[in-house]
N, C-alpha and C positions, 0 to 999 in steps of 0.2 A: 361661866368664868374662864372657860376654853377660848373663846372668845376673845373675850379680853386681854388673855397672853398673848394670844397672836399679834394683837394691836402692839403690845407692846413690844414686839420682838422686832417690829415694821420700822417703830420708832426706834429702836435701838439701831437696827441695819442703817440710817436714813441719816445722814448727819445733819440734815436742815428740818428747821419746822414749815414749811413753807405749804401752806393748803394749796398752792399752784400745782405741787409738783406733780406729773403723769406716775399715776399709782400703779400701775403695772412695770415702769422702770425702777420705781422706788419697790415694790414686792419681789422683783426676779433678780433686780443687778444692786440691789441697796444705794442705789443713786439719785439724788434730787432734780430732778429737770423741770423747768418749769419755763424758762426763757428762751424767745428765741434761738439766741447764740450757743443758748446749755444742749437747745435741743439738735442744730446742727453739729457739734462737736460730738454730742452724741451717736446721731450717726452717721458721721462721718468717719468715728473713731472704730465703729462695726465696718463699717467697708471697707476699710485701712485692714480690720484683722482676716474680714474674709478675700481681702485678695492678699496678703502674708500667707492664710492656708493653702493657698491655690497654689504658690510658690514652685515648695517640690513634688506636683505632680506630672511634671512633664519631665523631669526625670524618672521619674519611676515606670512610667509608663512607656518612657524609652529603653531604658534598659530592660522592661519586658520583654518589648519588642525582639530588638537586638538580640538577646539573651548573653551580653556581656555588660559588663557598669567600667571599664576599662577607662573612663571620663573621668570618674572618680578614685580622691586619693582616701586611702586609709586612716593617714593622718588625720586631713582637712575632716572626715568620717567623725574622727575622735575628738578633736577638738569642736566640731557644731554639736557632738551630743555632750559634752562637759558642758560647753556655754547654755545648750537651754537646761539642762542638768542643775547648773548653778542657779540658773533664771525660775524654774520652777522652787526651787529651794528658799529662796529669796521671799518668792509672791507667797509661798504657805506661811513663812516666819514671819514675813510682816503683817500679812491677814490683808491683802492684796485683794480689790476686788474680785467678783469669782470670773470675769471675762478674761480679767490675766491671768488666775488660775488655768482655768479651761482652755487657754491658746498655749497658754505653756507647756500642760500635759498632750495637747495635740501634738503639739514641737518635739518634746522628747518620743514620743510614740512614731513619728514620721521618721525621727534620727536611728532610729532602731531599726524600722523597715527598710530604710535606704544603708542602712550598714550589713542588715541582713541580707539584702540581696546583694552587695557587693562579697559579703564574705560567701555568698554561695553561687554566683556565677564564676568566681576565682576559681572557689574547689571543682566546678561543674567543667569550667572549660581546660584545666590544668589536667584534669581526670580525661576528659574525652578528649585532647590533645595528647596523652603522653604516648611514650612506643608501646605502652602494654597494649593501650587499646586498639593497637593498629591506624591510629589514626596522627602520628606525628609531623609535625609540620616539616621534618626529612623527606617525608612522603613524595611522591611523582604530583597527586592530585591533592596539593593542600586547599583546593577551594571546593573540594570535597567534604574536605575534614572541615572547612569550617562551615559547610554546610549542615553537616552533622553536629555541630553545634548549635548552632541557629535554628534549627529543626528539632531539636528535642523537646518540643514545646508542651507534651505531654505533665512530665517532672514539673517542670518550672510552672506551669498554670496552676499546679495540684499548691507547689510550695508559696507562690505568691496569691492565690487565693486566700490558703490559709494565715500566712502572715497578713492581712488585708481585715481579715475577720476578726485574729486578735486583737488588733487593733483597736476597729472599729467598737467592736464587742466592750476592751477594756476602758475606751477615752470617757465612755459617759457616766459610768460608776466611778471610774476615780474622781473625775470633777466632780461628783454630788459627792461622795464622802469627803475631798476634799474642801469645799465648799462648804457643807455641815459642820465639817470640825472648822475651817476657821468663823462661824458666824458664833458657832459655840464658845470659841476662845473668845472671840469680841463680845460676845453677852457678860462671861464670865469678868472678864478685865474689863467692861462697862460696870458692872453691880461691885467690883473691887476697888475702882474707883470714884465711882458715884456719879460719874457724869457720865457725858456722851462720848464715845468718841472720834 
């Protein structure tokens, strides 16, 4: 009985009746891929997602290594977060594919990490270069003050490690939850409408 229910769920997820569809793609992604063109489209799409997922990593690394986020604009980061947040909301509301939801979750998390870096480094550098810290820009030894900012690695490494662990630990469960919720909504809609989505 349980196996029959799983088979019905798989059929509901996939939008075609093609027996030649690749089963692992059908069961994981809910897509029917059977022709050479569909295969090419699927794998090129995954490659595109992987490339986009690496797009922000060089900026994260540069910010971490230099201890600064001066190249980033707070307004730009806020706009980026809003854009990706609305993309995620749209993906959930429209019950899009699990890959689209997972990618949207990832980008929101990356925006939060970049925003966190920007806030942290702005705050830290302002505190370290303030007149009260003895590292004022008016001091004769401005280079030493900059070195202090760059070499304050212990605190920034801990901060970045915690942020990356939080993002990595939250992406998988959030994606699973959103995909499960979307699948449940799709199944309910399909049962209500009486046809396939």
